[in-house]
C-alpha positions as CSV (number, residue, x, y, z in Angstrom):
1,M,81.8,94.3,109.5
2,I,83.6,92.1,107.0
3,P,87.2,93.1,106.3
4,W,86.8,93.3,102.6
5,G,90.3,94.6,102.0
6,G,91.8,91.5,103.6
7,V,89.3,89.1,101.9
8,T,90.1,90.7,98.5
9,C,93.8,90.3,99.0
10,C,93.4,86.6,99.9
11,L,91.1,86.0,96.9
12,S,93.6,87.7,94.6
13,A,96.4,85.7,96.1
14,A,94.5,82.5,95.4
15,A,93.9,83.5,91.8
16,L,97.6,84.4,91.3
17,Y,98.6,81.0,92.9
18,L,96.4,79.2,90.4
19,L,98.0,81.2,87.5
20,G,101.4,80.3,88.8
21,R,100.6,76.6,89.0
22,S,99.1,76.7,85.5
23,S,102.3,78.5,84.1
24,G,104.5,76.0,85.9
25,R,102.5,73.1,84.6
26,D,102.8,74.4,81.1
27,A,106.5,74.8,81.5
28,D,106.8,71.2,82.6
29,I,104.7,70.0,79.7
30,L,106.9,71.9,77.2
31,K,110.0,70.4,78.7
32,N,108.6,66.9,77.9
33,V,107.4,67.5,74.3
34,T,109.3,65.8,71.5
35,R,111.7,68.2,69.8
36,V,112.0,67.9,66.1
37,N,115.4,69.2,65.1
38,Q,114.7,68.8,61.3
39,L,111.3,68.5,59.7
40,K,112.4,65.6,57.6
41,E,112.5,63.5,60.9
42,L,108.8,64.1,61.5
43,A,107.7,61.2,59.3
44,Q,109.9,58.7,61.2
45,L,108.8,60.0,64.6
46,L,105.1,59.7,63.6
47,E,105.6,56.1,62.5
48,L,107.2,55.3,65.9
49,D,104.4,56.9,67.7
50,S,101.5,55.5,65.6
51,S,100.8,52.7,68.1
52,K,100.0,55.3,70.9
53,L,96.4,56.5,71.4
54,L,97.5,59.9,73.0
55,P,98.1,62.9,70.7
56,F,101.7,63.2,69.5
57,I,102.8,66.6,70.7
58,V,105.9,68.0,69.0
59,A,107.9,71.2,68.8
60,V,109.0,72.3,65.3
61,S,110.7,75.3,64.0
62,G,111.0,76.9,60.6
63,R,110.1,79.8,58.4
64,V,106.6,80.8,57.3
65,G,105.9,80.0,53.7
66,S,102.9,79.6,51.3
67,D,102.3,78.7,47.7
68,S,99.8,81.6,47.3
69,P,100.8,84.4,49.7
70,I,98.7,87.5,50.2
71,K,100.1,90.9,49.2
72,C,99.2,93.7,51.6
73,E,97.5,96.7,49.9
74,H,99.3,99.5,51.8
75,S,102.7,98.0,52.8
76,G,103.2,95.6,50.0
77,I,104.4,92.9,52.4
78,R,103.6,89.3,51.5
79,G,102.0,87.3,54.2
80,V,99.8,84.3,55.0
81,I,97.5,86.0,57.5
82,V,96.4,89.6,57.0
83,E,94.1,91.6,59.2
84,E,93.0,95.1,58.2
85,T,91.0,97.5,60.5
86,A,89.8,101.0,59.8
87,E,88.8,103.4,62.6
88,Q,87.0,106.7,62.2
89,H,88.4,109.3,64.6
90,F,86.4,112.3,65.5
91,L,85.7,115.0,68.1
92,K,82.3,115.0,69.9
93,H,80.6,117.2,72.5
94,N,80.5,115.7,76.0
95,E,78.0,116.5,78.8
96,T,80.1,119.6,79.9
97,G,80.0,121.0,76.4
98,S,83.7,120.5,75.6
99,W,85.2,118.5,72.7
100,V,86.6,115.1,73.4
101,Q,88.3,112.7,71.0
102,D,86.7,109.3,70.2
103,S,86.8,106.6,67.6
104,A,84.5,104.0,66.0
105,L,85.4,100.8,64.2
106,M,84.4,101.1,60.5
107,L,86.0,98.0,59.0
108,S,87.5,94.7,60.2
109,M,88.7,92.3,57.6
110,S,90.8,89.1,57.8
111,K,92.3,86.9,55.2
112,E,94.3,83.7,55.5
113,V,95.8,81.3,52.9
114,P,97.1,77.7,53.5
115,W,100.6,78.0,54.9
116,F,103.4,75.9,56.2
117,L,106.8,75.9,58.0
118,D,109.9,75.2,56.1
119,D,113.3,74.6,57.6
120,G,115.1,73.6,54.3
121,T,114.8,69.9,54.8
122,S,111.0,69.5,54.6
123,R,107.8,71.4,55.3
124,V,104.8,70.9,57.6
125,N,101.4,72.5,57.2
126,V,99.9,74.6,60.0
127,V,96.2,74.6,60.9
128,G,94.3,76.8,63.4
129,A,97.3,79.0,64.4
130,R,95.0,81.9,65.4
131,G,93.8,80.0,68.5
132,A,97.3,79.2,69.7
133,T,98.9,80.8,72.8
134,G,101.5,83.4,71.9
135,F,100.2,84.0,68.4
136,A,100.5,87.6,67.3
137,L,100.6,89.5,64.1
138,T,103.1,92.3,63.3
139,V,102.0,95.7,62.2
140,G,102.7,96.0,58.5
141,S,101.4,99.6,58.0
142,E,99.6,102.3,59.9
143,V,98.1,105.1,57.8
144,F,95.9,108.0,58.9
145,E,93.8,109.5,56.2
146,E,92.5,113.0,57.1
147,S,88.8,113.8,56.3
148,G,87.9,116.1,53.5
149,R,87.2,119.7,54.3
150,S,83.7,120.0,52.6
151,L,81.8,122.9,53.9
152,V,78.4,121.2,53.7
153,R,79.7,118.0,55.4
154,G,81.5,119.9,58.1
155,T,78.3,122.0,58.9
156,L,76.2,118.9,59.1
157,D,78.7,117.1,61.4
158,Y,79.0,120.2,63.6
159,L,75.2,120.4,64.0
160,Q,75.3,116.8,65.2
161,G,78.0,117.6,67.7
162,L,80.8,115.9,65.7
163,K,84.1,117.0,64.0
164,M,85.5,114.3,61.7
165,L,89.3,114.0,62.0
166,G,90.0,111.1,59.6
167,V,90.3,107.4,59.2
168,K,93.1,105.3,60.7
169,R,93.9,102.1,58.8
170,I,96.1,99.4,60.3
171,E,97.4,96.3,58.6
172,R,98.6,93.4,60.7
173,V,100.3,90.5,59.0
174,L,102.1,87.2,59.5
175,P,104.8,87.7,56.8
176,T,106.4,85.0,54.8
177,G,109.9,84.1,55.8
178,M,109.3,84.9,59.5
179,P,110.9,82.3,61.8
180,L,108.4,80.5,64.2
181,T,108.3,77.8,66.8
182,I,105.1,75.8,67.0
183,V,104.2,73.3,69.7
184,G,101.1,71.2,68.8
185,E,99.8,67.9,67.6
186,A,101.5,66.3,64.6
187,V,99.3,64.3,62.3
188,K,99.4,62.8,58.8
189,D,96.4,63.4,56.6
190,D,94.9,61.1,53.9
191,I,97.1,62.4,51.1
192,G,100.3,61.8,53.1
193,D,101.0,65.4,54.1
194,F,102.0,66.3,57.6
195,R,100.4,69.1,59.6
196,I,100.6,70.7,63.1
197,Q,97.2,71.4,64.7
198,K,95.6,72.2,68.0
199,P,95.4,69.0,70.1
200,D,92.2,68.0,71.9
201,K,94.2,68.0,75.1
202,G,97.6,69.6,75.4
203,P,99.6,72.7,74.7
204,F,99.4,74.7,71.5
205,Y,101.9,77.5,71.0
206,V,102.8,79.6,68.0
207,S,105.6,82.0,68.8
208,P,108.7,83.7,67.3
209,K,110.6,82.6,70.4
210,S,112.5,79.4,70.7
211,L,111.2,76.5,72.8
212,D,113.9,77.2,75.4
213,Q,112.8,80.8,75.6
214,L,109.1,79.8,76.0
215,I,110.0,77.4,78.9
216,S,112.2,80.1,80.6
217,N,109.4,82.8,80.3
218,L,106.8,80.4,81.7
219,G,109.1,79.5,84.6
220,K,109.7,83.2,85.3
221,W,105.9,84.0,85.3
222,S,105.2,81.0,87.5
223,R,107.7,82.2,90.1
224,W,106.5,85.8,89.9
225,Y,102.8,84.7,90.3
226,K,103.8,82.6,93.4
227,Y,105.8,85.3,95.0
228,A,103.0,87.8,94.4
229,S,100.5,85.3,95.8
230,M,102.6,84.9,99.0
231,G,102.9,88.7,99.4
232,L,99.2,89.2,99.0
233,T,98.4,86.4,101.3
234,V,100.6,87.8,104.1
235,F,99.1,91.3,103.6
236,G,95.5,89.9,103.5
237,V,96.1,87.9,106.7
238,F,97.6,91.1,108.3
239,L,94.5,93.1,107.4
240,I,92.1,90.5,108.7
241,T,94.1,90.0,111.9
242,K,94.2,93.8,112.4
243,H,90.5,94.0,111.9
244,V,89.8,91.2,114.4
245,I,92.1,92.8,117.0
246,D,90.5,96.3,116.5
247,H,87.1,94.7,116.9
248,V,88.1,93.0,120.1
249,L,89.7,96.1,121.5
250,E,86.6,98.2,120.5
251,R,84.3,95.8,122.4
252,R,86.6,96.0,125.4
253,R,86.6,99.8,125.4
254,R,82.8,99.8,124.9
255,R,82.4,97.6,128.0
256,E,84.7,99.8,130.0
257,L,83.0,103.0,129.0
258,Q,79.6,101.4,129.7
259,K,80.8,100.5,133.2
260,R,82.0,104.1,133.7
261,V,78.6,105.5,132.6
262,L,76.8,103.1,134.9
263,D,78.9,104.0,137.8
264,A,78.4,107.7,137.1
265,A,74.6,107.2,136.8
266,A,74.6,105.4,140.1
267,K,76.4,108.2,141.8
268,R,74.0,110.8,140.4
269,S,70.9,108.9,141.4
270,E,72.0,107.6,144.9
271,P,70.1,109.1,147.8
272,E,72.1,110.9,150.4
273,S,71.2,108.4,153.1
274,E,72.2,105.3,151.1
275,G,75.5,104.0,150.0
276,S,76.7,104.2,146.4
277,D,77.1,100.4,146.1
278,G,73.4,99.7,146.5
279,A,72.4,102.5,144.2
280,R,74.8,101.4,141.5
281,E,73.5,97.8,141.8
282,N,69.9,99.2,141.4
283,V,70.9,101.2,138.4
284,Q,72.7,98.3,136.8
285,D,69.8,96.0,137.6
286,S,67.3,98.4,136.0
287,T,69.6,98.9,133.0
288,K,69.8,95.1,132.4
289,K,66.0,94.9,132.6
290,E,65.5,97.8,130.2
291,G,68.4,96.7,127.9
292,A,69.8,100.3,127.7
293,V,72.7,102.3,129.0
294,P,72.2,105.8,130.5
295,D,72.7,108.5,127.8
296,L,75.7,110.1,129.5
297,C,78.8,111.4,127.8
298,V,81.6,108.9,128.3
299,I,84.1,111.7,128.8
300,C,82.6,114.1,131.3
301,L,79.9,111.7,132.7
302,E,77.7,114.7,133.4
303,R,75.9,115.8,130.2
304,E,73.9,113.6,127.8
305,Y,75.7,112.6,124.6
306,N,74.4,114.6,121.6
307,A,77.2,114.4,119.0
308,V,77.8,112.0,116.1
309,F,81.3,111.4,114.8
310,V,82.0,111.4,111.1
311,S,83.0,109.0,109.6
312,C,82.7,106.2,112.1
313,G,79.1,107.1,113.1
314,H,79.5,106.5,116.9
315,M,77.6,108.7,119.3
316,C,79.0,108.6,122.8
317,C,80.0,112.2,123.7
318,C,78.6,115.6,124.2
319,T,79.4,118.5,121.9
320,A,81.5,120.2,124.5
321,C,83.8,117.2,125.0
322,S,83.8,116.3,121.3
323,S,85.4,119.6,120.4
324,Q,88.4,118.5,122.4
325,L,88.8,115.1,120.8
326,S,90.7,114.0,117.6
327,S,89.7,110.3,117.6
328,C,86.7,108.4,118.6
329,P,86.8,106.9,122.2
330,L,85.3,103.7,121.0
331,C,87.0,102.8,117.7
332,R,90.0,105.2,117.8
333,R,89.3,106.3,114.2
334,R,90.0,109.9,113.2
335,I,87.2,112.3,113.7
336,D,86.6,114.3,110.5
337,Q,83.5,116.1,111.6
338,V,81.2,116.4,114.7
339,V,77.5,116.6,114.0
340,K,75.2,117.8,116.8
341,T,72.0,115.8,117.3
342,Y,68.6,116.9,118.8
343,R,66.0,114.9,120.6
344,H,62.3,115.3,120.7
């Protein structure tokens, strides 16, 4: 039987190790990106890097801005990216007949306008921030609108097994003026404007944290993943080793019990005039030819075994001896139940 517990631990350890390597590699990459202290320096840096074929990865910081920001309907916050969702909350009958709360998405809407980062010295446009690592919108407003108490509507919903509670509306927004740090590819478009975008190959981060904080967090996660990987590896190897040792010991106990049964069968079948050694050899020879072991209880060696142990499934004892046991003689597992068997 395959030790699935140990195998699962080892596979999980391998996955965590790969995550740790990935986080550590990202931290090393962020350490080597070009830091732009002031956005007005970006033009000069691009000119110096124009001869290189590789994407020019930079880290810039500034505050979110836009020439045409969006005004949120419920909160009134001005932002450059706005997402609005509406969920219908209701009670419904489950299989047992009781009421359980559930929800269903009614509306999911997203808006975005051209936006940029501004640090007071210059500005740089940002493209494709939604696909960046670390990008998250803040909750601008969260409103719950209760459903109306119409008698007709309530009766129809009740007949369908529903009780409408109301609609929950959530606005998430990237507000103007919010400080951000962006790591990405810096390019200059045809009209001379600078923008930060996702590189074909390389890191792309959009986060309210500073670059040093991003590097520190990635380093911490990398170490945590590696420590967890080591722990799971040790535990998985322990489980596999324990399974192998238990299997070897079980086979040894099985051979010893079979030898006891063969000896007992030889003693029972030996003629009074013959020695026990010859009879035992005859029984053993016949057993080898038939490929079976006498059906004797391994404890008393007198009665035939007729009891199955739950949950290991071994059958090697009679019911009389089984009532005195707490663990299986073969595998040493705890006996939860003894089931008597019958033969035709």
